[in-house]
Residue, then its C-alpha position, 0 to 999 in steps of 0.5 A: m500500500k505504501s509503495l502504491l501511495s508513493t507511486l501515486f504521489i510521484f505521479i501527481g508531482v510529475l503532473q504538476v510540473c508537466a507542460s501547461s503552455i506553449l510559448i511561441p517566441m517572437d524575438v530575433d533568435g527564437q523564431k524560425d518563421h515569424l509570419k507563420a507564427y501569426g497563422i498558428t495563433y489565428w488557428v488556435l483562436s479559430k478553435q475557440q481557445k484563448v491566447q495571450w499576447l505577451l507585449n514587449y516580451r521576446g518580440g511580442s511572443f504568444l502564449l498558447p494552451d498546451g496540447d499535442v494537436i497544437r504542437k504538431e501543427c507548429q511542427i507542420r508549419g515550421v513555427s518555433f515553440e517552447i514547452l513551459s511548465d505551469s511554474q515557468t508560465q506563472s513566473i513569466l506572467a508575474d514578471i510581465s505584470s511588474p510595474s517596473k516592466n514595460q510589458d503586458a499580457v493581452i488576452l486574444e479571444k476570437a479569430p476575427k472574420i477578415a475581408v479584403y476589399s479588392p477587384k475581382g480578377n487578376q491585376p497587374w500588381d500584387d497586394a502585400v496583405t493578401m500575400v501574407l495572409t495566404y502565406a500565414e494560412i489565415p483565411y479571408v474573403t474577397i469583397y468589392d463594391e457590390e458587397v460594400l454597397g449592399d451593406k455586407l461589411a457588418l459580416y466582418d471584423w476586419l477590413h483591408l483596402h487593396h491598393e485602390d483609388f477611391t477618387g475615380q482617377y484610375g490610380k493616376f496611371y493615365g500619364a504612363y499607361r493610358a494606351a495599355p490594354w489593361y488600363i483601357e479594360q480596367k476603365k471600361s470595367a469600372e464604368a460598367l460597375a458604376s452604371e450597374h449600381g446606378f451611378s453616372k460616374v466612377s468617382e461618384e460610385k467610389g465616393a459612395v463606397a468610401q462613405k459606406i466604409r466610413k460608416y463601418v469603421i464608425g460603427g466599430g469596424f477595424m480598417f487597414a489600408m496600404c499605399s494609395a488606398t490610404d490617401s485616396f480614401d481620405i481625399a474621397l471623403s473630403a471631396e464628397g459632392v465635389d467633382i475633382c476629376e478632369p475630363m479624361f477620367d469622367n468625361d466632363p470638367s472638374d468643379a471650379n476652385y475645387q481645392s477650396k471646397l474640400n472638407y477636411s473634417k470628414t477625413f480620417a487621418f489627413t488635413d490641409f492637403t493640396l490636391e495634384r491637378n495634373p492628370l499626367k502626374y502619378e500623384f494624388s496630393s501633397i500627403d504623399m512624400t514619394s517625390k520628396r525623398g531625395n535625401v533618403p537613399k535606398e541603402s539607408d531607408y529605414f523607419s523606426l517604430m515608436d515606443f509606447s507604454a504596454k500597460w497604458d497604451a496597449v493598442p499602439t503597443m500591439l500594433c508595433q510588436n516586432h523583433t526590431a525597432l528599425v524597419k526597412g523602408f519600401m516605396g509605393q504610389t503612396t510611400a509615406f505621409n507628410r507629418d504636417e498633414v497628419k491630424p493631431t488626433v492620429m498616432v504616428l506608430g512609425e516614422n522616418k525622422l531624417n525626412g520628417e515623414a510618417r510611415y505607419i499611423h493609427g487612429v480611432k473613428g467613432k467606435g472603430f479603428f483604422t491603420f494606414y501603412g505607407g508603401h506597397d510591398p515591405e520586401d520589394y523596395q520599388h515594386r513596379v507594374g508587371d513585376p513578379k510577386t514577392e516570394l514570402e518563403l524567402h522572407p519568413n521573418s520580415p519585420g515590415y510584414r509583421l506590422i500587417l499581421n499585428n493589425v490582423l490579430f488586433p480585433a481579437a484582443r479582449k476589450k478592457k473597460q475604460k477607466t472613468 
């Protein structure tokens, strides 16, 4: 009997020190594939299990419940993980909770439903968000104007805006590509779509889409945009009811003095900007810094992530989680934002101090949130129309792509009650 009891006590003791958690490290040396690590985290959430996001702990690591199925999935996807005992887990969480540490543990509760606003069919350029979602094995649904105008946005928790032109100027590609077959076909398709939805102009239809997205965010949605979808979205909001398109875009003259008719109070992020009137110039407005980067050579083009208080500013801290505070820069139609034209209520998360530009910004609108990220592809410095897509298998630890995935997981975070 004594022997049996001794064996039982030993067995119980072994159980007590058995692994209780899986740590997905996100620091430089601890993780083989940072991007797929987000996919594992999303996958666990989709199984109705909670995850803890350890802000500023080893590059923003994830703490998952232990289980053979999760371990095997990590192995299959090539994601590095560590097995923690219950005492090790509690020790890490206790250390993170210390007031002296700029760290925190945020509970992720539910896998967000993701929609990507993108034209149906192939385009002559690629989208970084759809590429990284596919690589990380995070599911998403592609929607476009029909779904937005049909009030389907409420079905989704997170919305990404493809490199769209919400001003109705066809991406300002007129100067270089107006004779290209793909440009001509794109223009015809956009006009047909606008007519199908009862609009006489593409600019009016795109403006209506922008207004629907605005309401989605105000109502509590999470919206993420890159490259030209950032400034063209705000321009469309400011130009509601104003014709800013020249005849080659909508077959009639623009409104006289349309610059003075812009309403900056309607925008999300930008104010006091000046529109680019020249239809031959590949630019929308003074918001973008692309043509003002003469002192930023490719070799030294980096932007720094801001440092926030994890315990008091959890939202911007989540969005800046990375294994480096210095991220390699990259170009786009909208590369970066003029700091002087970013509203004071908008947080700058990443900046290039050398050129006085904001690269990565975030704000609150109503009950929802938005993030604007300048540039086209974090691992293709100057992506051009027709260039081959980026192979993310070659960039599994990309800091620039990590910022996109931070935003994808952001809606999963448990909402804390605001202090009164």
